[in-house]
C-alpha positions in Angstrom: -0.1 -0.2 0.1 0.9 3.7 -0.3 3.3 5.0 1.9 3.1 1.8 4.2 6.1 0.0 5.0 6.8 -3.7 5.8 7.9 -5.0 9.2 11.6 -3.7 9.9 12.1 -6.3 12.3 11.0 -9.1 9.9 13.1 -7.5 7.0 15.8 -7.4 8.7 15.8 -11.2 9.9 14.7 -12.2 6.4 17.9 -10.2 5.2 20.1 -12.0 7.7 19.4 -15.4 6.4 19.4 -14.5 3.1 23.4 -13.7 3.6 23.5 -16.3 5.6 22.7 -19.2 3.4 22.5 -17.9 -0.2 26.1 -16.9 -1.0 27.2 -20.5 0.2 24.9 -22.3 -2.2 25.6 -19.7 -5.0 29.2 -20.2 -5.0 28.9 -23.7 -4.9 26.4 -23.8 -7.8 29.0 -21.1 -9.5 32.2 -23.0 -8.9 30.8 -26.4 -10.4 29.8 -24.5 -13.6 33.3 -22.5 -13.6 35.0 -26.3 -13.4 33.0 -27.7 -15.9 33.9 -25.0 -18.5 37.7 -25.7 -17.3 37.0 -29.4 -18.3 35.2 -28.3 -21.7 38.4 -26.6 -22.7 40.7 -29.2 -21.8 42.2 -28.2 -18.4 41.9 -30.1 -15.5 40.3 -28.4 -12.5 41.8 -28.8 -8.8 40.8 -31.4 -6.3 38.8 -30.3 -3.2 40.8 -30.0 -0.4 44.1 -29.0 -2.4 45.2 -25.1 -2.0 44.5 -24.6 -5.5 40.7 -25.3 -4.9 40.7 -23.0 -1.8 41.7 -20.2 -4.2 39.2 -21.3 -6.7 36.6 -21.2 -3.9 37.9 -17.9 -2.0 37.6 -16.0 -5.6 34.0 -17.2 -6.6 32.9 -16.5 -3.2 34.0 -13.2 -2.9 32.7 -12.3 -6.7 29.4 -14.0 -5.1 29.4 -11.9 -2.5 29.9 -8.7 -4.1 27.2 -9.5 -7.0 24.8 -9.9 -4.0 25.6 -6.7 -2.4 24.7 -4.5 -5.6 21.5 -6.6 -5.7 20.9 -6.0 -2.0 21.2 -2.1 -2.9 18.8 -2.1 -5.7 16.6 -4.3 -3.8 16.4 -1.6 -1.0 16.2 1.1 -3.2 13.3 -0.1 -5.2 11.1 -1.4 -2.0 11.2 2.5 -0.7 7.6 3.7 -0.3 6.7 6.8 -2.6 6.8 10.2 -0.7 3.8 12.6 -0.6 5.7 14.4 -3.4 5.6 11.6 -5.5 1.6 10.7 -4.4 0.6 14.4 -5.6 2.8 14.2 -8.4 5.2 17.2 -7.9 8.6 17.9 -7.5 10.4 18.2 -3.8 10.9 21.7 -4.9 7.4 23.0 -5.7 5.8 25.7 -3.9 2.4 26.1 -2.5 1.0 27.1 -5.2 2.0 24.3 -7.0 1.3 21.9 -4.4 -2.5 23.2 -4.2 -2.9 22.8 -8.2 -1.6 19.2 -8.0 -4.1 18.3 -4.9 -7.1 19.6 -7.2 -6.4 17.9 -9.9 -6.0 14.5 -8.2 -9.0 14.9 -6.4 -11.0 15.7 -9.5 -9.9 12.2 -10.9 -9.6 10.2 -7.7 -12.1 11.2 -5.2 -14.4 8.4 -4.0 -17.6 9.7 -5.5 -16.0 8.8 -8.7 -14.3 5.8 -8.4 -16.0 4.1 -5.7 -14.7 2.5 -2.2 -11.7 1.0 -4.0 -9.9 4.5 -4.6 -11.1 5.8 -1.0 -7.5 4.7 0.6 -5.3 6.4 -1.7 -7.7 9.5 -1.9 -7.1 9.5 2.2 -3.7 9.1 1.7 -2.8 11.8 -0.9 -5.1 14.0 1.3 -3.0 13.7 4.3 0.1 14.1 2.1 -1.5 17.6 1.2 -2.5 18.9 4.8 1.0 17.8 6.0 2.8 19.7 3.1 1.2 23.2 2.9 2.4 23.6 6.8 6.1 24.7 6.3 7.1 23.5 10.1 5.4 19.6 9.2 7.2 20.0 6.1 10.5 20.7 7.1 10.2 17.7 9.9 8.7 15.6 7.0 11.0 15.9 4.3 14.0 15.2 7.1 12.6 12.5 9.4 9.4 11.1 7.5 6.0 10.4 8.2 6.5 9.6 11.8 7.7 13.5 12.6 4.1 14.2 11.8 3.1 13.3 15.1 5.6 14.5 17.3 3.4 17.9 17.8 6.8 20.4 18.7 6.8 23.9 17.8 10.0 24.7 16.3 12.3 23.6 13.9 15.0 22.9 16.5 13.0 20.7 18.7 12.2 18.6 15.3 15.9 18.3 14.3 16.8 17.3 18.3 14.0 15.0 18.3 14.7 13.2 15.0 18.8 13.0 16.3 17.7 11.5 19.1 15.8 8.7 16.8 18.6 8.3 14.7 20.9 7.6 17.7 18.9 4.6 18.6 19.4 3.1 15.9 23.5 3.8 15.7 23.4 2.9 19.5 21.9 -0.6 18.9 24.0 -1.4 16.2 27.3 -0.6 18.7 25.9 -2.6 20.7 25.1 -5.4 18.8 28.8 -4.9 17.0 30.4 -5.3 20.4 28.3 -8.5 21.6 29.1 -10.0 18.2 33.1 -9.2 19.1 32.7 -10.3 22.4 32.2 -13.9 21.6 34.1 -14.0 18.3 36.7 -11.5 17.2 37.1 -11.2 13.8 39.3 -9.5 11.5 36.5 -7.4 9.8 35.5 -6.0 13.4 37.6 -2.6 12.6 36.0 -2.1 9.2 32.3 -2.7 10.6 32.9 0.0 13.4 34.7 2.5 10.7 31.2 2.0 8.5 29.0 2.6 11.4 30.6 5.4 12.1 30.9 7.0 8.4 27.0 5.8 8.1 26.1 8.1 11.3 28.0 11.0 10.2 26.7 10.9 6.6 23.2 10.8 8.0 24.0 13.6 10.5 25.2 15.3 7.4 21.9 15.0 5.4 19.5 15.8 8.0 21.5 19.1 8.8 21.3 20.5 5.6 19.2 23.1 4.5 18.9 21.6 0.8 19.1 18.4 -0.5 22.6 16.5 -1.2 23.4 17.1 -4.9 24.8 13.8 -6.0 21.7 12.2 -4.5 19.4 14.5 -6.0 21.0 14.0 -9.4 20.3 10.4 -9.0 17.2 10.0 -7.3 15.4 13.4 -8.4 11.8 12.8 -6.7 13.5 11.4 -3.1 13.7 13.4 0.0 16.4 13.3 2.6 14.1 10.9 4.7 14.2 8.4 1.9 17.9 8.7 1.6 18.4 8.1 5.2 16.4 5.0 5.3 18.2 3.7 1.7 21.6 4.5 3.7 20.5 1.9 6.8 20.0 -0.8 4.5 22.9 -0.1 2.8 25.2 -0.1 6.3 23.5 -3.2 7.3 24.4 -5.0 3.7 27.6 -3.9 3.6 28.7 -4.8 7.6 27.5 -8.1 6.4 29.3 -8.5 3.2 32.9 -7.0 4.8 32.2 -10.0 7.3 32.1 -12.5 4.7 34.6 -10.7 2.0 37.3 -10.0 3.7 38.9 -13.5 4.8 38.0 -14.2 0.7 40.6 -11.0 -0.3 42.8 -11.5 2.7 43.1 -14.8 3.7 45.2 -15.5 7.1 48.7 -16.6 6.1 50.9 -19.1 7.8 53.4 -16.7 9.4 50.5 -15.2 10.9 49.0 -17.7 12.6 51.2 -18.5 15.6 49.6 -21.2 17.1 49.5 -23.4 14.1 53.2 -23.1 13.3 54.2 -24.0 17.0 52.2 -26.9 16.8 53.7 -27.9 13.5 57.0 -27.6 14.6 56.4 -29.4 18.0 55.0 -32.5 15.9 58.0 -32.2 13.2 60.4 -32.2 16.5 58.8 -35.4 18.0 58.7 -37.0 14.4 61.8 -36.1 13.6 63.3 -37.4 17.3 61.3 -41.1 16.6 62.7 -41.4 13.2 66.2 -40.5 14.4 66.2 -43.0 16.9 64.9 -46.1 14.7 67.2 -45.3 12.1 70.3 -45.3 14.2 69.5 -48.6 15.6 68.9 -49.8 12.1 72.4 -48.5 10.9 73.7 -50.4 13.7 72.4 -53.6 13.6 72.8 -53.7 9.7 76.4 -53.1 9.7 77.2 -55.0 12.8 75.9 -57.7 10.9 78.9 -57.5 8.3 81.6 -57.8 10.7 83.3 -61.1 11.4 85.8 -59.9 13.7 86.5 -58.2 17.1 88.5 -55.6 15.8 85.8 -54.4 13.3 83.3 -54.7 15.9 85.3 -52.2 17.9 85.8 -49.8 15.0 82.2 -49.8 14.4 81.4 -48.9 18.3 84.3 -46.0 18.0 82.8 -44.6 14.7 79.2 -44.3 16.6 79.3 -40.6 16.5 79.8 -40.9 12.6 77.1 -43.4 12.6 74.4 -40.8 14.7 75.6 -37.9 12.2 74.7 -39.8 9.0 71.2 -41.0 10.8 70.7 -37.4 11.4 71.2 -36.5 8.0 69.2 -39.1 6.7 66.3 -38.1 8.9 66.4 -34.1 7.9 66.0 -35.3 4.4 63.3 -37.6 5.1 61.4 -34.8 6.9 62.3 -32.1 4.7 61.2 -34.2 1.6 58.1 -35.5 3.2 56.8 -31.9 4.1 57.7 -30.2 1.2 55.6 -32.5 -1.0 52.5 -32.6 2.0 49.9 -30.3 -0.1 48.1 -29.3 3.2 51.1 -28.2 4.9 53.8 -27.2 2.7 53.0 -23.5 2.5 53.2 -23.5 6.3 56.4 -25.0 6.5 58.1 -23.2 4.0 56.7 -19.6 5.8 58.1 -21.4 9.1 61.6 -22.1 7.6 61.6 -18.6 5.9 60.7 -17.3 9.8 63.6 -19.2 10.7 65.8 -17.8 8.5 65.2 -14.2 9.0 65.3 -14.6 12.9 69.1 -15.9 12.9 71.4 -13.3 15.0 74.8 -13.2 15.1 77.4 -14.3 18.4 77.2 -12.3 21.2 80.8 -11.0 20.5 79.9 -9.4 16.9 81.6 -12.7 15.4 79.9 -15.2 13.2 78.8 -18.4 14.9 81.2 -21.0 13.7 80.0 -24.5 12.9 80.7 -27.1 15.4 83.5 -29.5 15.2 82.7 -33.1 16.0 86.0 -34.2 18.2 87.7 -37.1 16.4 87.8 -40.3 17.8 91.2 -41.5 19.6 92.6 -44.7 18.5 95.6 -46.3 19.8 98.7 -46.1 17.5 99.7 -49.2 16.1 102.1 -51.7 16.9 105.2 -51.9 15.2 105.6 -55.0 13.1 107.6 -57.7 14.4 111.6 -58.2 13.4 111.9 -61.0 10.8 112.9 -64.5 11.9 116.6 -65.0 11.5 117.5 -67.5 8.2 119.1 -70.7 9.8 122.5 -71.5 8.8 122.7 -74.8 7.2 126.3 -76.3 7.3 125.5 -78.5 4.5 125.4 -75.9 2.2 128.7 -75.0 0.6 129.0 -71.6 -1.5 
């Protein structure tokens, strides 16, 4: 109906549910279509769970959120009820004579005596519009704060302005409390941008309602609308953009592995335990293998004397195995490489200013070899004649 708006509470709940359900569903469908197109042109799409698939999902989700945001703007703008000037068919800048002439033309065409009871509701709405607009004080309040301002029964423009700002403060105060409650239970990287958006919307509304004339850019794109309609649209834009920021920021700026200290520390701890277990098992295996090929006591003692060399060799093999496994794993490869880069950048020089030298392993002390025994004397044979 003319001049009647839908229940704002029900509208907000429906909008919130749409923002929570529709983008994910639309992203899944759009991504399936995109991957079908890749197969059509001969390119194999990434498998679910891989890093490349996650990139495809994030950018598709961001595109869906952006498209739905613009749709929300258009939907909110088209659902705004007509103002009194639009009912009378005149410009918001019309003077008293133009208002009177417009009402007379409308009454001649749409009076209930001519159109019957079906046009009675419309005629009453237009008559109320004319009665409000022909009073300069009520017209001032209506242009800025809407139909509700006609029931305030105040005496001056200052009173209307003060009451209107109090009504606006209730909206922004409730929004601020809601943001604080959400951040208390779940801190989000988009919190700062939501608070900034709230402050910007409130400042812009204050600027709109305190101007003596309309805001030119809005008047250019919406020439038939007045200030209170721009304010209603501003509220819808703020709500939609707040929900969009919550969804789209993690897609455009995903948290990196270097920024997630808990994940990095957990990965390093598990890697250390895994490395120690493999080191112990490899050392035992090498010892048993090498001892099996030694047949004498001296060879066995030599293997035991070279135990440190065996341990160093085992540690090197373990490092190679772990490094190859972590670099080839698609799920943790990026986190492992980021941790390696961070560890390299945090290396510090020695306390005395010199570069730390690698630790030199102690040489195994082995007893010097015994000198060879003297050759046995040649026995003298008296029977041999020279």
